[in-house]
C-alpha positions as CSV (number, residue, x, y, z in Angstrom):
1,M,-133.8,0.2,54.9
2,K,-132.0,-2.6,53.1
3,K,-133.0,-6.2,52.3
4,V,-130.2,-8.7,52.9
5,E,-130.7,-12.0,51.1
6,A,-128.3,-14.9,51.7
7,I,-128.4,-18.2,49.9
8,I,-126.5,-20.7,52.1
9,R,-125.8,-24.3,52.8
10,P,-128.7,-25.9,54.7
11,E,-126.5,-27.2,57.5
12,K,-125.3,-23.6,58.3
13,F,-128.7,-22.2,58.9
14,Q,-129.1,-23.0,62.6
15,S,-125.8,-21.5,63.6
16,L,-126.5,-18.4,61.4
17,R,-129.9,-17.9,63.1
18,E,-128.3,-18.1,66.5
19,K,-125.6,-15.5,65.6
20,L,-128.2,-13.1,64.1
21,E,-130.4,-13.4,67.3
22,E,-127.3,-12.5,69.4
23,V,-127.1,-9.1,67.6
24,G,-130.9,-8.5,67.8
25,I,-131.9,-9.7,64.3
26,N,-135.1,-11.7,64.9
27,G,-137.2,-11.0,61.8
28,L,-136.3,-13.5,59.1
29,T,-138.0,-15.1,56.1
30,V,-136.5,-18.5,55.3
31,S,-137.2,-20.6,52.2
32,E,-135.9,-24.0,51.1
33,V,-134.5,-23.5,47.5
34,A,-132.4,-25.4,45.0
35,G,-129.9,-24.1,42.5
36,C,-126.5,-24.5,41.0
37,G,-123.6,-22.2,40.3
38,Q,-119.9,-23.2,40.1
39,Q,-120.8,-26.5,41.8
40,K,-122.6,-27.5,38.6
41,G,-124.7,-30.0,40.6
42,Q,-123.4,-33.2,42.1
43,Q,-123.3,-37.0,41.4
44,G,-125.8,-39.3,43.0
45,L,-125.9,-43.1,43.2
46,F,-129.1,-45.1,43.2
47,R,-129.2,-48.9,42.9
48,G,-125.7,-49.0,41.5
49,R,-126.4,-46.4,38.8
50,S,-124.8,-43.0,38.8
51,F,-126.8,-40.0,37.9
52,E,-126.3,-36.2,38.0
53,I,-128.3,-33.9,40.3
54,K,-128.3,-30.6,38.5
55,L,-129.8,-28.5,41.4
56,V,-128.3,-28.5,44.9
57,P,-130.5,-27.9,48.0
58,K,-129.9,-24.5,49.6
59,V,-131.6,-22.2,52.2
60,K,-132.5,-18.6,51.3
61,V,-132.6,-16.3,54.3
62,E,-134.1,-12.8,53.8
63,M,-134.3,-9.9,56.2
64,V,-135.1,-6.2,56.0
65,V,-132.9,-4.1,58.3
66,E,-131.8,-0.6,59.0
67,A,-129.0,0.4,56.5
68,E,-126.4,0.9,59.2
69,H,-126.6,-2.8,60.3
70,V,-125.9,-4.2,56.8
71,D,-122.1,-4.5,57.1
72,E,-122.4,-6.2,60.5
73,I,-124.9,-8.7,59.1
74,I,-122.7,-9.4,56.0
75,K,-119.7,-10.2,58.3
76,I,-121.8,-12.5,60.4
77,I,-123.1,-14.4,57.4
78,Q,-119.6,-14.7,55.9
79,S,-118.0,-15.8,59.2
80,T,-120.7,-18.3,60.0
81,C,-121.4,-19.8,56.6
82,A,-118.0,-20.0,55.0
83,T,-116.4,-23.4,54.5
84,D,-113.9,-22.3,51.9
85,Q,-115.5,-24.7,49.4
86,I,-117.4,-24.0,46.2
87,G,-121.1,-23.8,47.0
88,D,-121.0,-21.7,50.2
89,G,-123.6,-19.4,48.6
90,K,-124.1,-15.7,47.9
91,I,-125.3,-12.5,49.7
92,F,-127.4,-9.9,47.9
93,V,-128.2,-6.5,49.3
94,Y,-131.2,-4.4,47.9
95,T,-132.6,-1.0,48.8
96,V,-136.1,-1.2,50.2
97,E,-138.2,1.9,49.4
98,D,-140.9,1.2,52.1
99,A,-142.4,-1.4,54.3
100,I,-146.0,-1.5,55.6
101,R,-147.2,-3.6,58.5
102,I,-150.5,-5.0,57.4
103,R,-152.1,-5.3,60.8
104,T,-151.5,-1.7,62.0
105,G,-150.6,0.3,58.8
106,E,-147.3,1.4,60.3
107,S,-144.7,2.1,57.6
108,G,-141.0,2.6,57.3
109,L,-138.7,1.5,60.1
110,Q,-141.6,1.2,62.5
111,A,-143.0,-1.6,60.3
112,I,-139.8,-3.7,60.6
113,L,-138.9,-3.1,64.2
C-alpha cells in the first residue's frame, strides 16, 4: 500500500476529485492548508496599503491506495492540476506498512477498499 499526498491549488480540487472518482478512487482525506515555496507568498492590498502574504492557501489531498495504482494517480494529479505556473504544488508518495479499519478490525488492503 502507498499513501499519495498532493498539495494543490484550491481551485483545482473539484476537477481532481471528479477525475479520481472516474477511476474508482473514492477514499480521500482533504485539508485546507497554507504554505509557500518558490512562490514566496504574494502581495495584498488593503485600504490602499500594500502588504505581503507569506503563506498561500492550498488544499492537501491524501489517499492510501494499492501500490499498482500510484503511477496512474500521479498522472491524473499532474494532468488535472498543472497550470505551468509556480505554485502548482507537490506530490509525495509514502509506503504504508498497515491500515486497520477501526469499526471491524480489518487490516491491510481490506481496510482501505
